[in-house]
All heavy atoms as a GROMACS GRO file, in nm:
protein
  590
    1MET      N    1   0.722   0.393  -0.781
    1MET     CA    2   0.617   0.411  -0.684
    1MET      C    3   0.507   0.495  -0.747
    1MET      O    4   0.534   0.587  -0.822
    1MET     CB    5   0.673   0.478  -0.558
    1MET     CG    6   0.566   0.500  -0.455
    1MET     SD    7   0.622   0.545  -0.291
    1MET     CE    8   0.724   0.684  -0.320
    2TYR      N    9   0.384   0.466  -0.714
    2TYR     CA   10   0.268   0.533  -0.773
    2TYR      C   11   0.257   0.678  -0.731
    2TYR      O   12   0.233   0.767  -0.811
    2TYR     CB   13   0.141   0.457  -0.736
    2TYR     CG   14   0.018   0.516  -0.797
    2TYR    CD1   15  -0.007   0.506  -0.933
    2TYR    CD2   16  -0.073   0.582  -0.718
    2TYR    CE1   17  -0.120   0.560  -0.988
    2TYR    CE2   18  -0.187   0.637  -0.773
    2TYR     CZ   19  -0.209   0.625  -0.908
    2TYR     OH   20  -0.322   0.679  -0.962
    3MET      N   21   0.275   0.708  -0.601
    3MET     CA   22   0.263   0.844  -0.552
    3MET      C   23   0.402   0.901  -0.524
    3MET      O   24   0.495   0.827  -0.498
    3MET     CB   25   0.180   0.846  -0.425
    3MET     CG   26   0.034   0.813  -0.453
    3MET     SD   27  -0.060   0.791  -0.304
    3MET     CE   28  -0.010   0.627  -0.260
    4SER      N   29   0.414   1.032  -0.527
    4SER     CA   30   0.544   1.092  -0.504
    4SER      C   31   0.587   1.075  -0.359
    4SER      O   32   0.506   1.067  -0.268
    4SER     CB   33   0.539   1.241  -0.539
    4SER     OG   34   0.447   1.307  -0.454
    5LYS      N   35   0.716   1.068  -0.342
    5LYS     CA   36   0.772   1.055  -0.208
    5LYS      C   37   0.767   1.191  -0.139
    5LYS      O   38   0.789   1.295  -0.200
    5LYS     CB   39   0.917   1.009  -0.215
    5LYS     CG   40   0.933   0.869  -0.265
    5LYS     CD   41   1.079   0.831  -0.265
    5LYS     CE   42   1.099   0.692  -0.318
    5LYS     NZ   43   1.239   0.654  -0.320
    6THR      N   44   0.738   1.189  -0.011
    6THR     CA   45   0.744   1.311   0.069
    6THR      C   46   0.819   1.280   0.196
    6THR      O   47   0.834   1.165   0.235
    6THR     CB   48   0.602   1.362   0.104
    6THR    OG1   49   0.535   1.260   0.176
    6THR    CG2   50   0.524   1.400  -0.019
    7ARG      N   51   0.867   1.382   0.260
    7ARG     CA   52   0.942   1.362   0.384
    7ARG      C   53   0.866   1.428   0.498
    7ARG      O   54   0.780   1.511   0.478
    7ARG     CB   55   1.081   1.424   0.372
    7ARG     CG   56   1.165   1.357   0.266
    7ARG     CD   57   1.308   1.408   0.274
    7ARG     NE   58   1.386   1.357   0.165
    7ARG     CZ   59   1.448   1.242   0.164
    7ARG    NH1   60   1.440   1.163   0.267
    7ARG    NH2   61   1.518   1.203   0.061
    8GLY      N   62   0.901   1.388   0.619
    8GLY     CA   63   0.841   1.451   0.735
    8GLY      C   64   0.707   1.389   0.771
    8GLY      O   65   0.687   1.270   0.757
    9ASN      N   66   0.616   1.472   0.816
    9ASN     CA   67   0.486   1.425   0.862
    9ASN      C   68   0.394   1.403   0.743
    9ASN      O   69   0.316   1.487   0.706
    9ASN     CB   70   0.427   1.527   0.960
    9ASN     CG   71   0.306   1.475   1.031
    9ASN    OD1   72   0.276   1.356   1.022
    9ASN    ND2   73   0.238   1.561   1.101
   10ASP      N   74   0.402   1.284   0.685
   10ASP     CA   75   0.327   1.250   0.564
   10ASP      C   76   0.187   1.202   0.602
   10ASP      O   77   0.173   1.101   0.669
   10ASP     CB   78   0.401   1.140   0.489
   10ASP     CG   79   0.334   1.100   0.360
   10ASP    OD1   80   0.235   1.165   0.320
   10ASP    OD2   81   0.380   1.003   0.298
   11PRO      N   82   0.082   1.273   0.558
   11PRO     CA   83  -0.053   1.230   0.592
   11PRO      C   84  -0.100   1.109   0.511
   11PRO      O   85  -0.206   1.055   0.536
   11PRO     CB   86  -0.138   1.353   0.557
   11PRO     CG   87  -0.062   1.419   0.447
   11PRO     CD   88   0.084   1.394   0.480
   12GLY      N   89  -0.022   1.063   0.415
   12GLY     CA   90  -0.062   0.949   0.332
   12GLY      C   91  -0.148   0.997   0.216
   12GLY      O   92  -0.178   1.115   0.202
   13PRO      N   93  -0.190   0.903   0.133
   13PRO     CA   94  -0.268   0.939   0.015
   13PRO      C   95  -0.411   0.979   0.052
   13PRO      O   96  -0.464   0.936   0.154
   13PRO     CB   97  -0.268   0.810  -0.068
   13PRO     CG   98  -0.248   0.702   0.034
   13PRO     CD   99  -0.161   0.761   0.141
   14THR      N  100  -0.471   1.059  -0.034
   14THR     CA  101  -0.611   1.096  -0.016
   14THR      C  102  -0.699   0.981  -0.063
   14THR      O  103  -0.653   0.890  -0.133
   14THR     CB  104  -0.646   1.222  -0.098
   14THR    OG1  105  -0.633   1.190  -0.237
   14THR    CG2  106  -0.555   1.340  -0.062
   15ILE      N  107  -0.827   0.986  -0.030
   15ILE     CA  108  -0.920   0.883  -0.077
   15ILE      C  109  -0.925   0.882  -0.229
   15ILE      O  110  -0.926   0.776  -0.291
   15ILE     CB  111  -1.060   0.903  -0.016
   15ILE    CG1  112  -1.054   0.871   0.133
   15ILE    CG2  113  -1.164   0.816  -0.085
   15ILE    CD1  114  -1.182   0.896   0.208
   16ASP      N  115  -0.923   0.999  -0.290
   16ASP     CA  116  -0.925   1.007  -0.436
   16ASP      C  117  -0.802   0.939  -0.496
   16ASP      O  118  -0.813   0.865  -0.594
   16ASP     CB  119  -0.934   1.152  -0.482
   16ASP     CG  120  -0.959   1.164  -0.630
   16ASP    OD1  121  -1.056   1.103  -0.680
   16ASP    OD2  122  -0.881   1.235  -0.697
   17GLU      N  123  -0.685   0.962  -0.437
   17GLU     CA  124  -0.563   0.896  -0.485
   17GLU      C  125  -0.574   0.745  -0.470
   17GLU      O  126  -0.536   0.670  -0.559
   17GLU     CB  127  -0.440   0.946  -0.408
   17GLU     CG  128  -0.399   1.086  -0.445
   17GLU     CD  129  -0.284   1.137  -0.358
   17GLU    OE1  130  -0.282   1.108  -0.237
   17GLU    OE2  131  -0.198   1.206  -0.413
   18LEU      N  132  -0.626   0.700  -0.357
   18LEU     CA  133  -0.642   0.556  -0.333
   18LEU      C  134  -0.734   0.493  -0.436
   18LEU      O  135  -0.708   0.384  -0.487
   18LEU     CB  136  -0.696   0.531  -0.193
   18LEU     CG  137  -0.600   0.557  -0.078
   18LEU    CD1  138  -0.675   0.563   0.054
   18LEU    CD2  139  -0.491   0.453  -0.074
   19LEU      N  140  -0.843   0.561  -0.468
   19LEU     CA  141  -0.941   0.506  -0.563
   19LEU      C  142  -0.890   0.504  -0.707
   19LEU      O  143  -0.946   0.433  -0.790
   19LEU     CB  144  -1.072   0.584  -0.555
   19LEU     CG  145  -1.151   0.564  -0.425
   19LEU    CD1  146  -1.267   0.662  -0.419
   19LEU    CD2  147  -1.198   0.420  -0.412
   20HIS      N  148  -0.785   0.579  -0.735
   20HIS     CA  149  -0.730   0.584  -0.871
   20HIS      C  150  -0.597   0.510  -0.885
   20HIS      O  151  -0.527   0.527  -0.984
   20HIS     CB  152  -0.717   0.729  -0.916
   20HIS     CG  153  -0.850   0.791  -0.946
   20HIS    ND1  154  -0.922   0.859  -0.851
   20HIS    CD2  155  -0.925   0.790  -1.056
   20HIS    CE1  156  -1.036   0.900  -0.903
   20HIS    NE2  157  -1.041   0.858  -1.028
   21MET      N  158  -0.565   0.426  -0.789
   21MET     CA  159  -0.442   0.348  -0.797
   21MET      C  160  -0.460   0.234  -0.897
   21MET      O  161  -0.572   0.190  -0.922
   21MET     CB  162  -0.408   0.288  -0.661
   21MET     CG  163  -0.356   0.387  -0.562
   21MET     SD  164  -0.312   0.299  -0.410
   21MET     CE  165  -0.256   0.433  -0.311
   22PRO      N  166  -0.350   0.184  -0.953
   22PRO     CA  167  -0.358   0.067  -1.042
   22PRO      C  168  -0.400  -0.057  -0.963
   22PRO      O  169  -0.413  -0.053  -0.840
   22PRO     CB  170  -0.216   0.055  -1.097
   22PRO     CG  171  -0.130   0.126  -0.999
   22PRO     CD  172  -0.214   0.233  -0.937
   23ALA      N  173  -0.417  -0.169  -1.032
   23ALA     CA  174  -0.465  -0.293  -0.970
   23ALA      C  175  -0.377  -0.340  -0.855
   23ALA      O  176  -0.426  -0.398  -0.758
   23ALA     CB  177  -0.477  -0.402  -1.075
   24THR      N  178  -0.247  -0.320  -0.866
   24THR     CA  179  -0.155  -0.353  -0.757
   24THR      C  180  -0.062  -0.236  -0.734
   24THR      O  181  -0.037  -0.156  -0.826
   24THR     CB  182  -0.070  -0.479  -0.785
   24THR    OG1  183   0.014  -0.456  -0.897
   24THR    CG2  184  -0.157  -0.602  -0.808
   25VAL      N  185  -0.012  -0.225  -0.613
   25VAL     CA  186   0.084  -0.119  -0.579
   25VAL      C  187   0.203  -0.182  -0.509
   25VAL      O  188   0.196  -0.295  -0.459
   25VAL     CB  189   0.020  -0.010  -0.489
   25VAL    CG1  190  -0.087   0.066  -0.564
   25VAL    CG2  191  -0.034  -0.068  -0.360
   26ASP      N  192   0.312  -0.108  -0.502
   26ASP     CA  193   0.430  -0.160  -0.434
   26ASP      C  194   0.414  -0.150  -0.283
   26ASP      O  195   0.321  -0.085  -0.232
   26ASP     CB  196   0.557  -0.090  -0.483
   26ASP     CG  197   0.555   0.061  -0.461
   26ASP    OD1  198   0.483   0.108  -0.370
   26ASP    OD2  199   0.625   0.132  -0.533
   27ILE      N  200   0.502  -0.214  -0.211
   27ILE     CA  201   0.495  -0.216  -0.064
   27ILE      C  202   0.508  -0.075  -0.008
   27ILE      O  203   0.439  -0.041   0.088
   27ILE     CB  204   0.606  -0.308  -0.006
   27ILE    CG1  205   0.568  -0.453  -0.025
   27ILE    CG2  206   0.630  -0.279   0.142
   27ILE    CD1  207   0.454  -0.502   0.061
   28THR      N  208   0.593   0.007  -0.064
   28THR     CA  209   0.611   0.143  -0.013
   28THR      C  210   0.481   0.221  -0.017
   28THR      O  211   0.444   0.287   0.079
   28THR     CB  212   0.721   0.216  -0.093
   28THR    OG1  213   0.842   0.140  -0.086
   28THR    CG2  214   0.745   0.355  -0.038
   29THR      N  215   0.409   0.212  -0.129
   29THR     CA  216   0.282   0.283  -0.143
   29THR      C  217   0.177   0.227  -0.048
   29THR      O  218   0.105   0.302   0.018
   29THR     CB  219   0.233   0.275  -0.289
   29THR    OG1  220   0.333   0.333  -0.374
   29THR    CG2  221   0.101   0.346  -0.308
   30ALA      N  222   0.168   0.094  -0.040
   30ALA     CA  223   0.071   0.031   0.050
   30ALA      C  224   0.101   0.065   0.196
   30ALA      O  225   0.010   0.096   0.273
   30ALA     CB  226   0.070  -0.120   0.029
   31ALA      N  227   0.228   0.060   0.233
   31ALA     CA  228   0.266   0.092   0.370
   31ALA      C  229   0.231   0.237   0.401
   31ALA      O  230   0.176   0.266   0.508
   31ALA     CB  231   0.416   0.068   0.389
   32ARG      N  232   0.258   0.326   0.309
   32ARG     CA  233   0.225   0.469   0.328
   32ARG      C  234   0.076   0.488   0.350
   32ARG      O  235   0.033   0.563   0.437
   32ARG     CB  236   0.273   0.549   0.207
   32ARG     CG  237   0.246   0.696   0.219
   32ARG     CD  238   0.311   0.771   0.101
   32ARG     NE  239   0.260   0.906   0.103
   32ARG     CZ  240   0.190   0.962   0.005
   32ARG    NH1  241   0.165   0.893  -0.105
   32ARG    NH2  242   0.146   1.085   0.015
   33ALA      N  243  -0.006   0.417   0.272
   33ALA     CA  244  -0.152   0.427   0.287
   33ALA      C  245  -0.197   0.378   0.424
   33ALA      O  246  -0.296   0.428   0.479
   33ALA     CB  247  -0.221   0.346   0.178
   34LEU      N  248  -0.123   0.283   0.482
   34LEU     CA  249  -0.157   0.229   0.613
   34LEU      C  250  -0.090   0.304   0.728
   34LEU      O  251  -0.106   0.267   0.844
   34LEU     CB  252  -0.116   0.081   0.618
   34LEU     CG  253  -0.195  -0.011   0.525
   34LEU    CD1  254  -0.127  -0.147   0.516
   34LEU    CD2  255  -0.339  -0.024   0.573
   35GLY      N  256  -0.014   0.407   0.694
   35GLY     CA  257   0.053   0.485   0.798
   35GLY      C  258   0.179   0.420   0.849
   35GLY      O  259   0.225   0.448   0.960
   36LEU      N  260   0.237   0.330   0.769
   36LEU     CA  261   0.360   0.261   0.806
   36LEU      C  262   0.477   0.316   0.726
   36LEU      O  263   0.460   0.366   0.615
   36LEU     CB  264   0.349   0.111   0.775
   36LEU     CG  265   0.234   0.035   0.841
   36LEU    CD1  266   0.224  -0.105   0.782
   36LEU    CD2  267   0.254   0.030   0.990
   37GLY      N  268   0.595   0.302   0.779
   37GLY     CA  269   0.715   0.340   0.706
   37GLY      C  270   0.755   0.234   0.606
   37GLY      O  271   0.710   0.118   0.612
   38ARG      N  272   0.842   0.272   0.514
   38ARG     CA  273   0.889   0.180   0.409
   38ARG      C  274   0.956   0.057   0.468
   38ARG      O  275   0.924  -0.057   0.432
   38ARG     CB  276   0.985   0.256   0.318
   38ARG     CG  277   1.045   0.173   0.208
   38ARG     CD  278   1.148   0.256   0.128
   38ARG     NE  279   1.206   0.178   0.023
   38ARG     CZ  280   1.309   0.095   0.040
   38ARG    NH1  281   1.363   0.080   0.159
   38ARG    NH2  282   1.357   0.027  -0.063
   39SER      N  283   1.048   0.077   0.561
   39SER     CA  284   1.122  -0.035   0.620
   39SER      C  285   1.029  -0.130   0.695
   39SER      O  286   1.041  -0.252   0.685
   39SER     CB  287   1.230   0.016   0.716
   39SER     OG  288   1.326   0.090   0.644
   40THR      N  289   0.934  -0.074   0.769
   40THR     CA  290   0.838  -0.156   0.841
   40THR      C  291   0.753  -0.236   0.744
   40THR      O  292   0.728  -0.356   0.765
   40THR     CB  293   0.748  -0.068   0.930
   40THR    OG1  294   0.829   0.002   1.023
   40THR    CG2  295   0.645  -0.152   1.005
   41GLY      N  296   0.711  -0.173   0.635
   41GLY     CA  297   0.632  -0.242   0.534
   41GLY      C  298   0.706  -0.361   0.476
   41GLY      O  299   0.650  -0.472   0.466
   42TYR      N  300   0.832  -0.341   0.439
   42TYR     CA  301   0.910  -0.451   0.383
   42TYR      C  302   0.935  -0.560   0.486
   42TYR      O  303   0.931  -0.679   0.456
   42TYR     CB  304   1.042  -0.400   0.325
   42TYR     CG  305   1.028  -0.351   0.183
   42TYR    CD1  306   1.016  -0.215   0.156
   42TYR    CD2  307   1.023  -0.440   0.077
   42TYR    CE1  308   1.000  -0.170   0.025
   42TYR    CE2  309   1.008  -0.397  -0.053
   42TYR     CZ  310   0.996  -0.262  -0.078
   42TYR     OH  311   0.980  -0.219  -0.207
   43GLU      N  312   0.962  -0.522   0.610
   43GLU     CA  313   0.986  -0.621   0.715
   43GLU      C  314   0.861  -0.706   0.739
   43GLU      O  315   0.868  -0.828   0.749
   43GLU     CB  316   1.030  -0.553   0.845
   43GLU     CG  317   1.059  -0.649   0.957
   43GLU     CD  318   1.171  -0.748   0.926
   43GLU    OE1  319   1.263  -0.716   0.848
   43GLU    OE2  320   1.166  -0.861   0.980
   44LEU      N  321   0.745  -0.642   0.746
   44LEU     CA  322   0.620  -0.717   0.764
   44LEU      C  323   0.594  -0.810   0.646
   44LEU      O  324   0.550  -0.924   0.664
   44LEU     CB  325   0.502  -0.620   0.783
   44LEU     CG  326   0.501  -0.542   0.914
   44LEU    CD1  327   0.392  -0.436   0.911
   44LEU    CD2  328   0.484  -0.635   1.033
   45ALA      N  329   0.621  -0.762   0.524
   45ALA     CA  330   0.602  -0.846   0.405
   45ALA      C  331   0.695  -0.967   0.409
   45ALA      O  332   0.653  -1.079   0.381
   45ALA     CB  333   0.625  -0.764   0.279
   46ARG      N  334   0.821  -0.946   0.446
   46ARG     CA  335   0.917  -1.057   0.454
   46ARG      C  336   0.874  -1.161   0.556
   46ARG      O  337   0.894  -1.281   0.536
   46ARG     CB  338   1.056  -1.004   0.490
   46ARG     CG  339   1.136  -0.956   0.372
   46ARG     CD  340   1.281  -0.931   0.410
   46ARG     NE  341   1.297  -0.809   0.488
   46ARG     CZ  342   1.310  -0.687   0.439
   46ARG    NH1  343   1.307  -0.668   0.310
   46ARG    NH2  344   1.325  -0.583   0.517
   47ARG      N  345   0.814  -1.115   0.667
   47ARG     CA  346   0.771  -1.207   0.773
   47ARG      C  347   0.632  -1.265   0.748
   47ARG      O  348   0.583  -1.345   0.828
   47ARG     CB  349   0.772  -1.135   0.908
   47ARG     CG  350   0.910  -1.096   0.954
   47ARG     CD  351   0.913  -1.052   1.098
   47ARG     NE  352   0.805  -0.964   1.136
   47ARG     CZ  353   0.818  -0.853   1.209
   47ARG    NH1  354   0.936  -0.816   1.250
   47ARG    NH2  355   0.712  -0.782   1.240
   48GLY      N  356   0.566  -1.222   0.641
   48GLY     CA  357   0.431  -1.270   0.613
   48GLY      C  358   0.328  -1.208   0.705
   48GLY      O  359   0.222  -1.267   0.728
   49GLU      N  360   0.356  -1.090   0.760
   49GLU     CA  361   0.268  -1.025   0.856
   49GLU      C  362   0.210  -0.893   0.807
   49GLU      O  363   0.153  -0.818   0.887
   49GLU     CB  364   0.344  -1.002   0.987
   49GLU     CG  365   0.390  -1.131   1.052
   49GLU     CD  366   0.477  -1.108   1.176
   49GLU    OE1  367   0.495  -0.991   1.218
   49GLU    OE2  368   0.527  -1.207   1.230
   50PHE      N  369   0.223  -0.864   0.679
   50PHE     CA  370   0.165  -0.740   0.626
   50PHE      C  371   0.013  -0.749   0.644
   50PHE      O  372  -0.044  -0.858   0.632
   50PHE     CB  373   0.203  -0.722   0.478
   50PHE     CG  374   0.191  -0.581   0.430
   50PHE    CD1  375   0.289  -0.488   0.459
   50PHE    CD2  376   0.080  -0.540   0.358
   50PHE    CE1  377   0.277  -0.357   0.415
   50PHE    CE2  378   0.067  -0.410   0.314
   50PHE     CZ  379   0.166  -0.317   0.344
   51PRO      N  380  -0.054  -0.638   0.673
   51PRO     CA  381  -0.198  -0.643   0.704
   51PRO      C  382  -0.290  -0.695   0.593
   51PRO      O  383  -0.405  -0.727   0.620
   51PRO     CB  384  -0.233  -0.498   0.735
   51PRO     CG  385  -0.105  -0.434   0.772
   51PRO     CD  386   0.001  -0.507   0.695
   52CYS      N  387  -0.242  -0.704   0.472
   52CYS     CA  388  -0.322  -0.763   0.365
   52CYS      C  389  -0.231  -0.849   0.277
   52CYS      O  390  -0.110  -0.852   0.296
   52CYS     CB  391  -0.396  -0.657   0.283
   52CYS     SG  392  -0.295  -0.529   0.212
   53ARG      N  393  -0.291  -0.918   0.182
   53ARG     CA  394  -0.216  -1.011   0.098
   53ARG      C  395  -0.105  -0.938   0.021
   53ARG      O  396  -0.125  -0.829  -0.030
   53ARG     CB  397  -0.311  -1.078  -0.001
   53ARG     CG  398  -0.246  -1.186  -0.086
   53ARG     CD  399  -0.350  -1.268  -0.158
   53ARG     NE  400  -0.438  -1.188  -0.240
   53ARG     CZ  401  -0.438  -1.189  -0.373
   53ARG    NH1  402  -0.355  -1.266  -0.438
   53ARG    NH2  403  -0.523  -1.114  -0.439
   54VAL      N  404   0.009  -1.002   0.014
   54VAL     CA  405   0.124  -0.951  -0.060
   54VAL      C  406   0.162  -1.055  -0.163
   54VAL      O  407   0.173  -1.174  -0.133
   54VAL     CB  408   0.243  -0.922   0.034
   54VAL    CG1  409   0.366  -0.882  -0.045
   54VAL    CG2  410   0.206  -0.815   0.136
   55ILE      N  411   0.181  -1.012  -0.286
   55ILE     CA  412   0.222  -1.101  -0.394
   55ILE      C  413   0.371  -1.080  -0.417
   55ILE      O  414   0.415  -0.969  -0.442
   55ILE     CB  415   0.144  -1.069  -0.523
   55ILE    CG1  416  -0.006  -1.083  -0.498
   55ILE    CG2  417   0.190  -1.159  -0.638
   55ILE    CD1  418  -0.092  -1.023  -0.607
   56HIS      N  419   0.447  -1.188  -0.405
   56HIS     CA  420   0.591  -1.182  -0.425
   56HIS      C  421   0.620  -1.220  -0.570
   56HIS      O  422   0.598  -1.333  -0.610
   56HIS     CB  423   0.660  -1.276  -0.328
   56HIS     CG  424   0.807  -1.255  -0.319
   56HIS    ND1  425   0.889  -1.345  -0.258
   56HIS    CD2  426   0.888  -1.156  -0.362
   56HIS    CE1  427   1.013  -1.302  -0.264
   56HIS    NE2  428   1.014  -1.188  -0.327
   57VAL      N  429   0.666  -1.124  -0.648
   57VAL     CA  430   0.695  -1.146  -0.790
   57VAL      C  431   0.844  -1.119  -0.811
   57VAL      O  432   0.888  -1.004  -0.804
   57VAL     CB  433   0.612  -1.051  -0.879
   57VAL    CG1  434   0.642  -1.076  -1.026
   57VAL    CG2  435   0.463  -1.066  -0.851
   58GLY      N  436   0.919  -1.226  -0.834
   58GLY     CA  437   1.063  -1.210  -0.849
   58GLY      C  438   1.121  -1.151  -0.722
   58GLY      O  439   1.104  -1.206  -0.615
   59SER      N  440   1.184  -1.036  -0.734
   59SER     CA  441   1.243  -0.972  -0.616
   59SER      C  442   1.156  -0.857  -0.563
   59SER      O  443   1.199  -0.782  -0.477
   59SER     CB  444   1.382  -0.918  -0.651
   59SER     OG  445   1.372  -0.821  -0.753
   60SER      N  446   1.034  -0.844  -0.615
   60SER     CA  447   0.949  -0.734  -0.569
   60SER      C  448   0.822  -0.787  -0.502
   60SER      O  449   0.783  -0.901  -0.519
   60SER     CB  450   0.913  -0.642  -0.685
   60SER     OG  451   0.828  -0.707  -0.776
   61TYR      N  452   0.762  -0.701  -0.425
   61TYR     CA  453   0.637  -0.731  -0.356
   61TYR      C  454   0.529  -0.638  -0.413
   61TYR      O  455   0.552  -0.519  -0.431
   61TYR     CB  456   0.649  -0.702  -0.206
   61TYR     CG  457   0.743  -0.793  -0.132
   61TYR    CD1  458   0.872  -0.751  -0.100
   61TYR    CD2  459   0.703  -0.919  -0.090
   61TYR    CE1  460   0.958  -0.833  -0.029
   61TYR    CE2  461   0.788  -1.001  -0.019
   61TYR     CZ  462   0.915  -0.957   0.011
   61TYR     OH  463   1.000  -1.039   0.081
   62ARG      N  464   0.410  -0.694  -0.438
   62ARG     CA  465   0.296  -0.615  -0.486
   62ARG      C  466   0.177  -0.641  -0.396
   62ARG      O  467   0.159  -0.753  -0.348
   62ARG     CB  468   0.259  -0.652  -0.630
   62ARG     CG  469   0.372  -0.640  -0.731
   62ARG     CD  470   0.424  -0.500  -0.748
   62ARG     NE  471   0.322  -0.412  -0.806
   62ARG     CZ  472   0.340  -0.283  -0.827
   62ARG    NH1  473   0.455  -0.227  -0.796
   62ARG    NH2  474   0.245  -0.211  -0.877
   63VAL      N  475   0.098  -0.538  -0.373
   63VAL     CA  476  -0.021  -0.549  -0.289
   63VAL      C  477  -0.143  -0.519  -0.375
   63VAL      O  478  -0.148  -0.415  -0.442
   63VAL     CB  479  -0.014  -0.449  -0.171
   63VAL    CG1  480  -0.143  -0.450  -0.091
   63VAL    CG2  481   0.106  -0.482  -0.082
   64PRO      N  482  -0.241  -0.609  -0.379
   64PRO     CA  483  -0.364  -0.582  -0.455
   64PRO      C  484  -0.437  -0.460  -0.397
   64PRO      O  485  -0.467  -0.456  -0.278
   64PRO     CB  486  -0.447  -0.709  -0.437
   64PRO     CG  487  -0.348  -0.815  -0.399
   64PRO     CD  488  -0.242  -0.744  -0.321
   65THR      N  489  -0.464  -0.363  -0.480
   65THR     CA  490  -0.527  -0.239  -0.435
   65THR      C  491  -0.665  -0.266  -0.374
   65THR      O  492  -0.701  -0.204  -0.274
   65THR     CB  493  -0.537  -0.139  -0.551
   65THR    OG1  494  -0.404  -0.113  -0.597
   65THR    CG2  495  -0.601  -0.010  -0.508
   66ALA      N  496  -0.741  -0.358  -0.430
   66ALA     CA  497  -0.874  -0.389  -0.376
   66ALA      C  498  -0.866  -0.433  -0.231
   66ALA      O  499  -0.948  -0.394  -0.148
   66ALA     CB  500  -0.943  -0.495  -0.462
   67GLU      N  501  -0.766  -0.513  -0.198
   67GLU     CA  502  -0.750  -0.559  -0.060
   67GLU      C  503  -0.704  -0.446   0.031
   67GLU      O  504  -0.747  -0.436   0.146
   67GLU     CB  505  -0.653  -0.676  -0.055
   67GLU     CG  506  -0.711  -0.798  -0.122
   67GLU     CD  507  -0.626  -0.922  -0.105
   67GLU    OE1  508  -0.550  -0.931  -0.006
   67GLU    OE2  509  -0.639  -1.011  -0.190
   68LEU      N  510  -0.619  -0.360  -0.020
   68LEU     CA  511  -0.575  -0.243   0.056
   68LEU      C  512  -0.694  -0.152   0.087
   68LEU      O  513  -0.712  -0.108   0.201
   68LEU     CB  514  -0.467  -0.167  -0.022
   68LEU     CG  515  -0.408  -0.043   0.044
   68LEU    CD1  516  -0.342  -0.077   0.176
   68LEU    CD2  517  -0.308   0.022  -0.051
   69LEU      N  518  -0.779  -0.128  -0.012
   69LEU     CA  519  -0.897  -0.045   0.009
   69LEU      C  520  -0.990  -0.109   0.112
   69LEU      O  521  -1.046  -0.040   0.199
   69LEU     CB  522  -0.972  -0.024  -0.123
   69LEU     CG  523  -0.900   0.059  -0.228
   69LEU    CD1  524  -0.979   0.060  -0.358
   69LEU    CD2  525  -0.873   0.201  -0.180
   70ARG      N  526  -1.006  -0.240   0.106
   70ARG     CA  527  -1.092  -0.312   0.201
   70ARG      C  528  -1.041  -0.294   0.343
   70ARG      O  529  -1.117  -0.264   0.435
   70ARG     CB  530  -1.100  -0.460   0.164
   70ARG     CG  531  -1.192  -0.540   0.256
   70ARG     CD  532  -1.193  -0.689   0.219
   70ARG     NE  533  -1.061  -0.749   0.204
   70ARG     CZ  534  -0.984  -0.788   0.307
   70ARG    NH1  535  -1.026  -0.773   0.431
   70ARG    NH2  536  -0.867  -0.843   0.286
   71ILE      N  537  -0.911  -0.310   0.361
   71ILE     CA  538  -0.851  -0.294   0.495
   71ILE      C  539  -0.875  -0.152   0.548
   71ILE      O  540  -0.896  -0.133   0.665
   71ILE     CB  541  -0.698  -0.321   0.487
   71ILE    CG1  542  -0.671  -0.464   0.453
   71ILE    CG2  543  -0.628  -0.279   0.614
   71ILE    CD1  544  -0.651  -0.557   0.565
   72LEU      N  545  -0.871  -0.055   0.457
   72LEU     CA  546  -0.890   0.084   0.496
   72LEU      C  547  -1.038   0.122   0.508
   72LEU      O  548  -1.071   0.234   0.545
   72LEU     CB  549  -0.821   0.177   0.395
   72LEU     CG  550  -0.669   0.167   0.391
   72LEU    CD1  551  -0.613   0.243   0.272
   72LEU    CD2  552  -0.609   0.218   0.522
   73GLY      N  553  -1.127   0.029   0.474
   73GLY     CA  554  -1.270   0.056   0.484
   73GLY      C  555  -1.324   0.147   0.375
   73GLY      O  556  -1.422   0.218   0.396
   74ILE      N  557  -1.259   0.144   0.259
   74ILE     CA  558  -1.300   0.228   0.147
   74ILE      C  559  -1.369   0.142   0.042
   74ILE      O  560  -1.315   0.041  -0.003
   74ILE     CB  561  -1.178   0.300   0.084
   74ILE    CG1  562  -1.113   0.390   0.188
   74ILE    CG2  563  -1.220   0.378  -0.040
   74ILE    CD1  564  -0.981   0.449   0.145
   75GLU      N  565  -1.489   0.180   0.005
   75GLU     CA  566  -1.568   0.109  -0.096
   75GLU      C  567  -1.550   0.180  -0.230
   75GLU      O  568  -1.589   0.295  -0.243
   75GLU     CB  569  -1.716   0.108  -0.059
   75GLU     CG  570  -1.748   0.030   0.066
   75GLU     CD  571  -1.745  -0.120   0.042
   75GLU    OE1  572  -1.776  -0.163  -0.072
   75GLU    OE2  573  -1.713  -0.192   0.136
   76PRO      N  574  -1.493   0.112  -0.330
   76PRO     CA  575  -1.484   0.174  -0.462
   76PRO      C  576  -1.624   0.194  -0.522
   76PRO      O  577  -1.713   0.114  -0.496
   76PRO     CB  578  -1.405   0.076  -0.546
   76PRO     CG  579  -1.364  -0.035  -0.458
   76PRO     CD  580  -1.434  -0.018  -0.326
   77ALA      N  581  -1.642   0.300  -0.597
   77ALA     CA  582  -1.771   0.326  -0.663
   77ALA      C  583  -1.794   0.218  -0.766
   77ALA      O  584  -1.704   0.175  -0.837
   77ALA     CB  585  -1.771   0.463  -0.727
   78ALA      N  586  -1.917   0.172  -0.775
   78ALA     CA  587  -1.951   0.065  -0.871
   78ALA      C  588  -1.951   0.118  -1.012
   78ALA      O  589  -1.974   0.230  -1.041
   78ALA     CB  590  -2.087   0.008  -0.837
   0.00000   0.00000   0.00000
């Protein structure tokens, strides 16, 4: 996972962290950015209902960071 795991009331990643993510992130990281739990993120991905495009590669799911940022209303600096 790109960001460290935290427990309890997790505020999610900062805008700076979001802007410095790699091209794709795992479901756990994307779900955290959207304020969702890990299990909910995986369940939505399995059902094809995750809020943005999910790429299924082998046994893992990847979310394009650009689409995640778009959903969150964050414009990357040009």
